[in-house]
C-alpha positions in Angstrom: 19.4 -5.0 -67.1 17.5 -2.0 -66.1 15.7 -3.8 -63.2 18.5 -3.2 -60.7 17.4 0.3 -59.9 13.7 -0.7 -59.7 13.8 -1.9 -56.0 16.1 0.8 -54.7 14.4 3.5 -52.6 15.8 7.0 -52.5 16.8 8.0 -49.0 15.0 11.0 -47.7 17.1 13.7 -45.9 16.4 13.7 -42.2 17.5 16.9 -40.4 19.8 15.7 -37.6 18.6 18.4 -35.2 15.0 17.4 -35.8 15.9 13.8 -35.3 17.7 14.6 -32.0 14.7 16.6 -30.8 12.2 14.0 -31.7 14.3 11.3 -30.0 14.6 13.4 -26.9 10.9 14.0 -26.7 10.2 10.3 -27.2 12.8 9.5 -24.4 11.2 12.0 -22.1 7.7 10.6 -22.7 8.9 7.0 -22.0 10.7 8.2 -18.9 7.5 9.8 -17.6 5.6 6.5 -18.2 8.3 4.4 -16.6 8.5 6.6 -13.5 4.8 6.5 -13.0 4.7 2.7 -13.4 7.6 2.3 -10.9 5.8 4.6 -8.5 2.6 2.6 -8.8 4.6 -0.7 -8.3 6.4 0.8 -5.3 3.2 1.9 -3.7 1.7 -1.6 -4.3 4.7 -3.2 -2.5 4.4 -0.8 0.4 0.7 -1.4 0.9 1.1 -5.2 0.6 3.9 -5.1 3.2 1.8 -3.0 5.5 -1.2 -5.3 5.0 1.0 -8.2 6.2 1.8 -6.4 9.5 -1.9 -5.9 10.3 -2.6 -9.6 10.7 -6.1 -9.3 9.3 -6.5 -12.9 8.4 -6.2 -14.0 12.0 -8.4 -11.1 13.3 -11.1 -11.8 10.8 -11.0 -15.6 11.4 -11.1 -15.1 15.2 -14.2 -12.9 14.9 -15.9 -15.1 12.3 -15.5 -18.1 14.6 -17.3 -16.2 17.3 -20.1 -15.5 14.9 -19.1 -11.9 14.3 -19.2 -10.1 11.0 -17.3 -6.9 11.7 -14.0 -5.8 13.0 -12.4 -2.4 13.6 -8.6 -2.1 13.3 -6.7 0.9 14.4 -4.0 1.8 11.9 -0.6 2.5 13.5 1.7 3.5 10.8 5.0 4.8 12.1 5.9 6.2 8.6 2.8 8.5 8.5 3.5 12.0 9.9 1.3 13.2 12.7 -1.9 14.4 11.0 -4.0 17.0 12.9 -6.4 17.7 10.0 -7.9 14.9 7.9 -7.5 17.0 4.7 -3.7 16.8 5.2 -3.7 13.1 4.3 -3.9 14.0 0.6 -1.1 16.5 0.9 1.4 14.5 2.9 3.8 12.7 0.5 4.2 8.9 1.0 6.7 8.2 -1.8 8.5 10.0 -4.6 10.2 8.9 -7.8 12.4 11.3 -9.8 14.7 11.3 -12.8 17.5 13.8 -12.8 18.1 13.8 -16.5 14.5 14.9 -17.3 13.7 16.7 -14.1 10.6 14.6 -13.6 9.4 14.1 -10.1 6.2 12.2 -9.3 4.8 11.6 -5.8 2.0 9.7 -4.2 0.2 11.1 -1.1 -0.8 9.0 1.9 -4.4 9.2 0.9 -3.5 7.0 -2.2 -1.7 4.6 0.2 -4.9 4.1 2.2 -7.2 4.0 -0.8 -5.1 1.1 -2.2 -5.1 -0.6 1.2 -8.9 -0.5 1.3 -9.1 -1.7 -2.3 -6.8 -4.7 -1.5 -8.9 -5.7 1.5 -12.3 -5.4 -0.2 -13.9 -8.2 -2.1 -17.0 -7.1 -3.9 -20.1 -8.7 -2.4 -18.2 -10.5 0.4 -15.8 -8.3 2.3 -16.4 -4.6 2.7 -13.8 -2.2 4.0 -13.7 1.5 4.7 -11.2 4.0 6.2 -12.4 6.1 9.0 -10.9 8.6 11.3 -11.5 10.4 14.6 -9.7 12.7 16.9 -6.9 10.9 18.8 -4.6 12.0 21.6 -3.5 15.5 22.2 0.0 16.3 20.8 1.5 18.9 23.1 4.2 20.0 20.6 1.6 20.6 17.9 -1.0 22.0 20.3 -3.7 19.9 18.7 -5.2 16.5 18.7 -3.8 14.1 16.1 -6.1 12.1 13.8 -6.3 8.4 14.4 -7.2 6.2 11.4 -9.2 3.0 11.5 -10.2 0.3 9.1 -13.8 -1.0 9.5 -14.1 -4.4 7.8 -17.4 -6.3 7.5 -18.2 -9.6 5.8 -21.1 -11.8 4.9 
């Protein structure tokens, strides 16, 4: 019967070098996405852990019981290098993820750490939060004042 050959598809030739190149490009692209996802997840874990150390629930509850609607919390982060110019916050690296096989290296600056911290605290229409800074103590070794960071939190 002549129908046996009817359903067979002819295999097209695939250049093995082209296939290897396309597979490598695909792998590189997925590695980039994976590293960025891992970096975001690691930053989220770091911010959540730091948030726990601040004890904001108790501080807000204590102030709310007194009838207050605002607190200021100084941020003391031992992992943050001494900053003497606020613009350095976006340059100082908080975390890095890299992959040796692709050479990819992605980082998150401290500014993103604090942006996420503010985002996690804020509840639209209920709790407002902002990061502020001012000159702190003089650091003799640096010959300059360090920058102190504060969270200002208010609620309705």
